[in-house]
C-alpha positions as CSV (number, residue, x, y, z in Angstrom):
1,M,20.6,-13.1,-22.1
2,L,17.0,-12.0,-21.8
3,I,16.2,-13.1,-25.3
4,V,17.7,-16.5,-24.6
5,A,15.7,-16.8,-21.4
6,Q,12.5,-16.0,-23.4
7,T,13.3,-18.5,-26.1
8,I,14.0,-21.3,-23.5
9,G,10.9,-20.1,-21.6
10,S,8.8,-20.8,-24.8
11,L,10.2,-24.4,-24.8
12,A,9.4,-24.7,-21.0
13,A,5.8,-23.5,-21.7
14,F,5.4,-26.0,-24.6
15,S,6.8,-28.8,-22.5
16,L,4.5,-28.0,-19.6
17,I,1.6,-28.3,-22.1
18,M,2.9,-31.7,-23.2
19,V,3.2,-32.9,-19.6
20,G,-0.6,-32.2,-19.4
21,V,-1.3,-33.9,-22.7
22,F,0.6,-37.1,-21.8
23,S,-0.7,-38.0,-18.4
24,E,1.0,-40.5,-16.2
25,D,-0.8,-43.2,-18.1
26,F,1.8,-42.6,-20.8
27,M,4.7,-42.7,-18.3
28,S,7.7,-42.6,-20.7
29,L,6.3,-39.6,-22.6
30,H,5.2,-37.9,-19.4
31,T,8.6,-38.4,-17.8
32,S,10.4,-37.1,-20.9
33,W,8.4,-33.9,-21.2
34,S,8.5,-33.4,-17.4
35,S,12.3,-33.6,-17.6
36,V,12.4,-31.1,-20.4
37,F,10.2,-28.8,-18.5
38,F,12.1,-28.8,-15.2
39,L,15.5,-28.4,-16.9
40,S,14.4,-25.6,-19.2
41,N,12.5,-24.0,-16.3
42,L,15.8,-24.1,-14.3
43,A,17.6,-22.4,-17.2
44,V,15.0,-19.7,-17.5
45,L,15.1,-18.9,-13.7
46,V,18.8,-18.6,-13.7
47,L,19.1,-16.6,-17.0
48,L,16.2,-14.3,-16.1
49,G,17.5,-13.6,-12.7
50,A,21.0,-12.9,-13.9
51,S,19.8,-10.7,-16.8
52,L,17.4,-8.6,-14.7
53,F,19.4,-8.4,-11.5
54,T,21.3,-5.2,-12.4
55,H,18.2,-3.5,-13.9
56,V,17.4,-0.3,-12.0
57,R,13.7,-1.0,-11.7
58,Y,14.0,-4.7,-10.8
59,M,13.1,-5.1,-7.1
60,K,15.9,-6.9,-5.3
61,P,13.6,-9.0,-3.0
62,I,12.0,-10.5,-6.2
63,A,15.5,-11.2,-7.6
64,Y,16.5,-13.1,-4.4
65,Y,13.2,-15.0,-4.5
66,G,13.9,-16.0,-8.1
67,F,17.3,-17.4,-7.1
68,V,15.7,-19.3,-4.2
69,V,13.2,-20.8,-6.7
70,A,16.1,-21.8,-8.9
71,V,17.7,-23.6,-6.0
72,I,14.5,-25.4,-5.2
73,N,14.1,-26.4,-8.8
74,L,17.7,-27.6,-8.9
75,L,17.1,-29.7,-5.7
76,F,14.1,-31.3,-7.4
77,V,16.1,-32.1,-10.6
78,L,19.0,-33.6,-8.6
79,A,17.5,-35.2,-5.6
80,Y,13.8,-35.4,-4.9
81,N,11.5,-37.1,-7.2
82,T,8.2,-36.9,-5.4
83,P,4.9,-35.4,-6.8
84,L,4.6,-33.1,-3.8
85,F,8.0,-31.6,-4.4
86,E,7.2,-31.4,-8.1
87,W,4.1,-29.4,-7.5
88,F,5.9,-27.2,-5.0
89,T,8.5,-26.4,-7.6
90,V,5.9,-25.5,-10.2
91,F,3.9,-23.2,-7.8
92,T,7.0,-21.4,-6.6
93,A,8.0,-20.8,-10.2
94,L,4.5,-19.5,-10.9
95,G,4.8,-17.3,-7.8
96,Y,8.0,-15.9,-9.3
97,V,6.2,-15.1,-12.6
98,G,3.5,-13.3,-10.6
99,S,6.2,-11.3,-8.8
100,L,7.7,-10.3,-12.1
101,V,4.3,-9.1,-13.3
102,Y,3.9,-7.1,-10.1
103,N,7.4,-5.7,-10.6
104,M,6.6,-4.6,-14.2
105,F,3.4,-3.0,-13.0
106,K,5.1,-1.0,-10.3
107,A,8.0,0.0,-12.7
108,E,5.5,1.4,-15.1
109,L,3.9,3.6,-12.4
110,K,7.3,5.3,-11.6
111,P,8.2,8.4,-13.6
């Protein structure tokens, strides 16, 4: 499950780059890549959280935060289509990535 999450994460990263390449001046391409990003990001959040949740060194508060971020992303995909909510979704996902990095750092320090 972790390998699948990493593979889909690569697609999410590429689609985020393409969202930047095709600004809102190219609305159809921007919207298409944005949709790919948010759907793949949602899949990564769920798969990553599910695959790491039972890991011994995975901090449970970070796991719960990851699931909250997944719900926020799902709400954006289903209901809200505003730039403010879009940016909020991206920053909460990046906060989750930062939390995962912190978790890995702390896990390496433990014997």
